[in-house]
BAVEX-195503 format. One line per 3 residues: their letters; for each residue z, x, y of N, C-alpha, C, O. Coordinates in Angstrom, 3 decimals. Last residue first. Layout:
<atoms>
a	Z,X,Y,Z,X,Y,Z,X,Y,Z,X,Y ~ ...
</atoms>
This chain:
<atoms>
qgn	236.536,109.267,222.560,236.328,107.830,222.598,236.809,107.250,221.321,236.732,106.037,221.126 ~ 237.047,111.884,223.452,237.797,111.285,222.374,237.706,109.780,222.302,238.692,109.101,222.015 ~ 235.247,112.809,225.275,236.595,112.474,225.753,237.387,111.715,224.714,238.309,110.976,225.058
yne	232.719,115.185,225.689,233.463,114.344,224.757,234.867,114.090,225.275,235.584,115.013,225.661 ~ 231.414,116.969,227.321,231.365,115.547,227.671,232.217,114.659,226.791,232.420,113.489,227.113 ~ 231.751,119.490,226.192,232.122,119.286,227.597,232.233,117.805,227.952,233.053,117.426,228.789
ksw	230.638,119.283,223.712,232.098,119.354,223.780,232.582,119.145,225.209,233.700,118.676,225.421 ~ 228.162,116.721,223.773,228.503,118.130,223.935,230.019,118.177,224.076,230.624,117.200,224.518 ~ 227.996,114.221,221.236,228.404,114.624,222.574,228.474,116.139,222.616,228.807,116.777,221.617
mvl	226.173,111.818,219.377,226.578,113.209,219.572,226.964,113.412,221.029,226.346,112.853,221.936 ~ 226.268,109.122,217.117,226.292,109.552,218.515,226.825,110.975,218.566,227.801,111.307,217.892 ~ 224.124,108.419,214.371,225.385,108.948,214.872,225.234,109.386,216.327,224.210,109.946,216.718
qqr	222.262,105.396,214.210,222.285,106.854,214.274,223.636,107.285,214.833,224.219,106.594,215.669 ~ 221.015,102.572,212.420,222.091,103.206,213.167,221.981,104.731,213.095,221.647,105.288,212.049 ~ 217.660,101.304,212.793,218.779,101.823,212.006,219.789,102.504,212.920,219.469,102.947,214.023
gsk	215.611,100.787,214.438,216.502,99.676,214.153,217.698,100.099,213.312,218.645,99.330,213.143 ~ 214.147,102.878,215.275,213.752,102.288,213.996,214.558,101.037,213.661,214.232,100.314,212.719 ~ 215.474,103.723,217.540,214.182,103.046,217.682,213.759,102.325,216.408,213.094,101.290,216.460
gkr	218.977,103.089,216.746,217.838,103.902,217.132,216.574,103.067,217.234,216.601,101.852,217.038 ~ 222.171,102.007,217.678,220.897,101.647,217.068,219.782,102.524,217.635,219.658,102.680,218.850 ~ 224.922,104.223,217.168,224.106,103.362,218.029,222.785,103.105,217.322,222.347,103.888,216.480
ktg	228.289,105.093,216.140,226.852,104.934,215.905,226.228,104.031,216.962,226.898,103.195,217.568 ~ 230.917,107.415,215.590,230.355,106.346,216.420,228.845,106.304,216.199,228.198,107.346,216.085 ~ 231.696,109.716,214.326,231.419,108.553,213.492,230.888,107.353,214.264,230.452,106.374,213.658
dvi	231.880,111.834,216.060,233.133,111.221,215.599,232.929,109.976,214.736,233.887,109.259,214.448 ~ 230.707,114.918,216.790,230.272,113.654,216.188,231.519,113.033,215.593,232.153,113.626,214.721 ~ 230.069,117.364,219.204,231.073,116.539,218.546,230.406,115.261,218.037,229.644,114.612,218.754
vlg	228.998,120.659,219.568,228.599,119.254,219.523,229.629,118.506,218.686,230.012,118.951,217.604 ~ 230.274,123.049,219.322,229.645,122.754,220.607,229.201,121.305,220.717,229.045,120.778,221.818 ~ 231.228,124.071,216.958,232.139,123.291,217.786,231.582,122.923,219.150,232.334,122.528,220.041
kek	229.589,125.245,215.180,230.105,126.121,216.236,231.067,125.386,217.164,231.658,125.996,218.056 ~ 228.843,123.012,213.703,229.664,124.042,213.077,230.286,124.988,214.095,231.396,125.479,213.888 ~ 227.190,121.717,215.574,228.443,121.089,215.143,229.376,122.134,214.537,230.572,122.138,214.827
lqk	225.101,123.558,215.698,225.857,123.253,216.916,227.180,122.577,216.594,228.184,122.828,217.260 ~ 224.155,123.477,213.081,224.733,124.714,213.599,225.577,124.455,214.840,226.638,125.054,215.014 ~ 223.240,120.762,212.998,224.289,121.247,212.095,224.954,122.509,212.640,226.182,122.602,212.659
yra	221.171,120.630,214.958,222.396,119.837,215.074,223.527,120.418,214.236,224.652,120.549,214.718 ~ 218.841,122.000,214.379,219.861,122.688,215.198,221.176,121.919,215.264,222.206,122.505,215.597 ~ 217.057,120.367,213.117,217.680,121.422,212.321,218.797,122.134,213.082,219.620,122.809,212.465
tvt	215.955,118.820,215.127,217.024,118.248,214.301,217.720,119.291,213.439,218.878,119.101,213.068 ~ 213.986,120.601,216.245,215.115,120.073,217.020,216.255,119.654,216.099,217.393,120.089,216.277 ~ 212.236,121.104,214.159,212.802,122.227,214.906,214.037,121.783,215.673,215.025,122.514,215.741
syr	211.410,118.580,213.373,212.234,119.373,212.452,212.872,120.578,213.143,213.947,121.020,212.738 ~ 209.871,117.765,215.673,211.047,117.025,215.201,211.971,117.915,214.381,213.168,117.998,214.655 ~ 208.668,120.250,217.955,208.590,119.533,216.678,209.939,118.939,216.277,210.994,119.528,216.510
ihs	208.570,119.613,221.451,209.013,120.471,220.348,209.036,119.643,219.067,209.386,118.463,219.096 ~ 208.055,117.800,223.375,207.079,118.883,223.250,207.426,119.845,222.107,206.673,120.777,221.825 ~ 210.237,116.147,223.558,209.054,115.654,222.838,207.986,116.727,222.632,207.102,116.564,221.791
mrd	212.904,116.198,224.315,212.273,117.425,223.831,210.997,117.093,223.065,210.715,117.701,222.032 ~ 213.689,113.682,224.989,213.793,114.729,226.018,213.022,115.977,225.626,212.545,116.722,226.482 ~ 213.334,112.446,222.503,212.562,111.992,223.661,212.550,113.058,224.754,211.514,113.305,225.372
lvd	215.262,113.791,220.984,213.844,113.974,220.656,212.938,113.498,221.794,211.882,114.087,222.026 ~ 217.579,112.772,222.162,217.291,114.206,222.236,215.807,114.451,221.991,215.172,115.226,222.706 ~ 217.333,110.054,221.450,217.434,110.460,222.860,217.046,111.925,223.032,216.281,112.274,223.931
dsi	217.345,110.142,218.638,216.158,109.630,219.347,216.160,110.064,220.814,215.111,110.405,221.362 ~ 219.983,110.987,218.108,218.869,111.904,217.887,217.604,111.444,218.607,216.864,112.274,219.135 ~ 221.989,109.772,220.832,221.572,109.774,219.435,220.369,110.712,219.326,219.820,111.164,220.330
cgd	224.703,110.762,222.975,223.308,110.436,222.708,223.089,110.391,221.200,223.889,110.898,220.414 ~ 227.213,110.477,225.590,226.745,110.735,224.243,225.305,110.303,224.056,224.754,109.568,224.876 ~ 227.582,110.170,228.242,228.150,109.132,227.378,227.711,109.298,225.929,227.823,108.367,225.132
pfm	226.154,112.275,229.376,227.614,112.290,229.453,228.283,111.251,228.567,229.437,111.429,228.177 ~ 223.571,113.925,228.459,224.018,112.563,228.207,225.547,112.526,228.229,226.175,112.730,227.190 ~ 222.996,116.561,228.611,222.476,115.726,229.692,222.906,114.266,229.556,222.635,113.457,230.443
nia	223.770,117.754,226.275,224.707,117.790,227.402,224.258,116.907,228.563,225.072,116.548,229.413 ~ 221.455,117.623,224.783,222.592,116.767,224.422,223.567,116.672,225.590,224.124,115.606,225.850 ~ 219.964,119.646,226.094,219.468,118.268,226.063,220.613,117.301,225.756,220.728,116.262,226.407
qlv	221.555,121.873,225.542,221.332,121.466,226.932,220.840,120.025,227.002,221.259,119.269,227.879 ~ 221.264,121.974,222.775,222.579,121.698,223.365,222.439,121.247,224.815,223.137,120.333,225.254 ~ 218.569,122.672,222.627,219.010,121.393,222.066,220.366,121.013,222.656,220.589,119.852,222.999
kke	218.644,125.214,223.848,217.818,124.149,224.423,218.266,122.774,223.925,218.338,121.823,224.703 ~ 220.368,126.595,222.108,220.731,126.429,223.515,219.936,125.285,224.148,220.491,124.481,224.896 ~ 218.871,126.581,219.777,220.167,125.902,219.806,220.580,125.630,221.242,221.085,124.551,221.553
mrs	216.772,128.232,220.565,216.505,126.814,220.347,217.805,126.017,220.336,217.840,124.892,220.834 ~ 218.192,130.662,220.749,217.424,130.172,221.900,217.173,128.666,221.760,217.340,127.914,222.721 ~ 219.195,130.997,218.193,220.140,130.758,219.284,219.428,130.244,220.538,220.005,129.472,221.304
vdl	217.139,131.621,216.494,217.578,130.234,216.549,218.523,129.975,217.704,218.641,128.836,218.154 ~ 214.800,133.487,216.113,215.774,133.509,217.204,216.253,132.072,217.397,215.837,131.388,218.332 ~ 213.932,134.754,212.875,214.062,133.660,213.840,215.098,133.921,214.912,216.147,134.508,214.647
qea	213.868,136.661,210.867,213.150,136.948,212.105,213.374,135.917,213.212,213.043,136.177,214.369 ~ 215.136,135.647,208.671,215.696,136.866,209.268,215.086,137.150,210.641,215.710,137.801,211.479 ~ 213.394,133.626,207.985,214.707,133.272,208.527,215.368,134.464,209.200,216.081,134.305,210.190
aah	211.304,135.071,206.834,211.086,134.396,208.121,212.413,134.045,208.778,212.548,134.154,209.997 ~ 212.514,135.859,204.435,212.079,136.880,205.397,211.890,136.261,206.783,212.271,136.858,207.789 ~ 212.848,133.371,203.253,214.026,134.196,203.542,213.685,135.272,204.576,214.474,135.554,205.477
sts	210.185,132.650,202.963,211.066,131.832,203.805,212.318,132.610,204.193,212.790,132.518,205.327 ~ 209.306,134.566,201.160,208.711,134.537,202.497,209.559,133.708,203.461,209.642,134.030,204.646 ~ 210.637,133.932,198.822,211.070,135.124,199.561,210.486,135.149,200.970,211.105,135.697,201.882
pdd	211.157,130.338,198.671,210.424,131.574,198.386,210.907,132.740,199.262,211.513,132.531,200.313 ~ 214.362,128.801,197.948,213.169,128.949,198.781,212.469,130.271,198.449,213.114,131.218,197.997 ~ 216.751,128.547,196.605,215.530,128.532,195.803,214.249,128.583,196.637,213.157,128.425,196.090
nrv	218.680,128.562,198.640,218.645,129.660,197.666,217.342,129.716,196.889,216.869,130.799,196.545 ~ 217.246,127.663,201.810,217.894,127.304,200.545,217.770,128.473,199.577,216.849,129.282,199.692 ~ 217.935,128.833,205.170,217.074,128.664,203.988,217.913,128.240,202.788,219.128,128.436,202.758
lky	219.802,129.157,207.111,218.509,128.624,207.524,217.556,128.388,206.358,216.487,127.806,206.539 ~ 221.988,130.491,206.339,222.167,129.075,206.638,220.849,128.397,207.000,220.806,127.180,207.176 ~ 221.211,133.110,206.173,221.378,132.375,204.910,221.588,130.878,205.142,221.383,130.081,204.226
apt	221.268,134.034,208.807,219.978,133.669,208.209,220.150,132.859,206.935,219.318,132.002,206.638 ~ 223.843,132.767,210.935,223.412,133.638,209.835,222.133,133.116,209.176,221.949,131.910,209.013 ~ 223.501,132.494,214.324,223.552,131.691,213.106,223.042,132.570,211.977,221.921,133.072,212.049
pln	225.441,134.515,216.564,224.210,134.244,215.811,224.468,133.338,214.611,225.518,133.410,213.971 ~ 226.940,133.564,219.477,227.227,133.853,218.079,225.987,133.535,217.265,225.523,132.395,217.273 ~ 226.189,132.592,221.853,225.914,134.005,221.642,226.239,134.434,220.214,225.864,135.525,219.787
lep	227.141,130.087,221.961,225.741,130.228,221.580,225.365,131.685,221.370,224.330,131.979,220.771 ~ 229.637,130.305,223.000,229.534,130.189,221.545,228.094,130.341,221.071,227.851,130.684,219.914 ~ 229.378,130.191,225.761,229.442,131.512,225.128,229.322,131.453,223.609,228.946,132.445,222.985
fda	227.732,128.324,227.696,228.216,128.098,226.341,228.274,129.442,225.622,227.319,129.807,224.937 ~ 227.646,127.008,230.868,227.774,128.241,230.110,228.395,127.928,228.759,229.470,127.332,228.690 ~ 225.257,125.129,232.748,226.456,125.183,231.915,226.452,126.485,231.122,225.396,126.999,230.751
kpl	224.126,124.747,236.050,223.954,125.433,234.772,225.286,125.487,234.026,226.314,125.845,234.599 ~ 223.784,121.547,237.553,224.394,122.875,237.492,224.258,123.458,236.097,224.274,122.737,235.099 ~ 220.476,120.093,237.780,221.876,120.045,237.367,222.466,121.442,237.372,221.739,122.423,237.214
gms	217.757,119.753,238.087,218.584,119.741,239.282,220.068,119.669,238.975,220.849,119.229,239.819 ~ 216.249,120.111,235.893,216.688,118.734,236.121,217.576,118.624,237.365,218.089,117.548,237.671 ~ 215.922,122.829,235.885,214.728,122.018,236.092,215.071,120.555,236.358,214.286,119.835,236.974
efl	218.531,123.672,235.272,217.987,123.913,236.603,216.781,123.024,236.887,216.628,122.522,238.000 ~ 218.668,122.881,232.564,219.590,122.324,233.550,219.019,122.472,234.959,219.021,121.523,235.742 ~ 216.627,124.453,231.419,216.532,122.997,231.394,217.446,122.357,232.427,217.054,121.401,233.095
dnm	215.360,127.275,233.189,216.422,126.687,232.391,216.357,125.168,232.509,216.062,124.646,233.584 ~ 211.800,127.716,233.362,213.129,127.602,233.949,214.101,126.980,232.980,213.715,126.252,232.065 ~ 209.763,129.947,231.570,210.142,128.576,231.833,211.555,128.553,232.386,212.416,129.299,231.920
</atoms>
């Protein structure tokens, strides 16, 4: 599959921080079964983190989770939303407390890629 940026006709962005692996212990809870811990060791989360970051980067004015999920409707909800925390921890996604109304009518935090954030 082509890179998401290329498929949208946008220049490709480089995020070297995505090359930093997310430790497996951050993907499971201490009380999860051993099979979950084993599965976490096998996951290539950096690939999915890159896809989620690319989707967020497509919104120069920031986006809410509903926006990202609409762009990535072919991927399970939990697979997408689980990447937000790692991207924030790596400093690739900025959340400053700004909120927008989602489809449910509830407020959702606005996310920006670090490239698009201008300290609103």
